[in-house]
C-alpha positions, -999 to +999 in steps of 0.1 A: +024+078-177+016+054-148+009+017-153-028+021-143-032+048-169-015+025-195-038-003-185-068+018-191-057+029-226-068-002-245-105+005-247-099+034-271-085+009-296-108-021-288-118-029-324-082-026-337-070-047-308-094-075-316-086-073-354-049-071-352-035-086-320-024-123-323-045-150-308-025-176-289-008-204-309-033-233-306-006-257-294-001-234-264-037-240-252-034-277-257-003-276-235-020-256-208-052-276-205-054-313-196-087-317-214-115-297-231-142-310-207-135-282-183-146-248-171-120-222-180-119-186-167-103-162-192-092-135-168-085-100-181-101-114-213-098-082-233-118-085-265-120-123-263-091-135-284-085-164-260-121-170-252-128-176-289-097-198-293-108-219-263-143-224-279-126-233-312-107-261-295-139-275-280-136-263-244-170-270-227-175-239-206-157-205-210-162-176-185-146-143-195-139-116-170-128-081-182-128-048-164-128-024-194-163-015-207-152-010-243-131-042-244-159-061-228-185-049-253-164-062-282-158-094-262-196-100-256-205-092-292-179-115-308-177-144-283-213-157-281-202-189-265-186-173-235-202-161-202-190-125-201-187-108-167-174-074-155-147-079-129-110-078-121-083-102-112-083-088-077-121-092-073-133-122-094-171-124-096-172-162-093-178-187-064-151-206-046-137-237-064-158-230-095-133-234-124-108-259-136-084-235-151-076-197-150-059-183-180-045-148-183-033-137-217-011-106-220-027-096-187-006-108-157+017-078-158-013-056-152-025-075-121-015-069-085+000-103-078-004-100-040-042-095-044-048-115-076-031-147-066-053-155-036-084-147-057-073-170-085-066-197-059-100-192-044-119-198-076-097-227-088-106-262-079-078-283-063-056-296-090-067-268-114-042-250-136-032-213-136-019-205-171-002-173-180+004-164-216+019-137-237+014-137-275+036-113-296+055-108-328+087-127-321+116-103-314+142-130-321+136-120-358+157-089-365+131-068-382+105-075-355+131-064-329+135-031-348+097-026-347+097-033-309+123-005-305+100+019-325+071+007-303+091+015-272+081-019-259+085-029-223+103-062-224+091-071-190+056-072-203+059-097-232+094-110-241+107-126-209+093-159-222+109-159-256+129-189-245+114-220-228+122-223-191+113-187-181+099-184-146+071-165-129+074-157-092+041-159-073+038-144-039+052-163-010+028-189+004+007-191-028-010-226-029+005-237-062+031-263-072+062-256-091+057-239-124+069-249-159+070-230-192+072-234-229+072-212-260+052-220-292+057-203-325+040-199-359+040-175-389+010-156-401+005-135-433-006-099-426-008-068-447+021-045-441-002-017-431-019-040-405+015-049-390+022-012-386-013-006-372-008-035-347+019-014-330-008+011-322-027-014-300+001-015-274-001+008-244+033+023-250+019+037-283-017+042-273-007+067-246+013+089-271-002+119-288-020+115-322+010+129-340+034+106-322+012+076-329+011+084-366+049+088-366+054+054-350+032+037-377+050+056-405+084+044-391+071+009-389+060+009-425+094+021-435+111-007-415+089-033-431+095-020-466+133-018-460+138-050-441+111-073-455+102-058-488+070-077-493+033-070-488+017-091-474+043-099-447+048-133-431+050-123-395+066-146-369+045-149-337+053-166-304+031-175-275+050-179-242+032-199-216+037-207-180+016-230-158+013-242-122-013-264-106-034-255-076-025-276-045 
């Protein structure tokens, strides 16, 4: 399965993605944005988890750009405060210097950095922030690490930032200052079946056959029953964030 094929797999599970995937830890958004009186581009916005979180923190203007039709339909239906546009990170449908921040949540690893970075720089105002985020069940907890093994998770996609100080390498010559990073954590109660179903919203599982997907979720339920033993489950989540400012 190629990465482009994996990237296109999410639309088939758009509703479950929106219901089950973790929104960013609110403190992560506060760390990324200098104020709420800004225009923020949610790039690769998916179903709008970040767009709605931004609106909830009082951000004045949210623009959400998403290429997948099914994901964008959920985004538009559930994020009435955002301006929703079809587009990609490599071809952003916005004018030059039109936003104060560009945030990409669980999306950067799907972008072509050589093409996306100059596009992001183009739409950012000088001094604007590029913020990259990954929100995930925290694999520093043993039972979550076991679930990630069942999920066949690609650690490059989401866990490189489990510890503060992780780095992102932009293409040479990108007009951004030095980056910095942080990790924010919280715990959230979820039904055990929902934790198992959440694994089915990741591309490594979405691209399996129906029988294989069912087997993954059954294995996940067994791990939760054996290792946690409660329902609902208090799930540890982390949001890893990296930011750099436009020169």
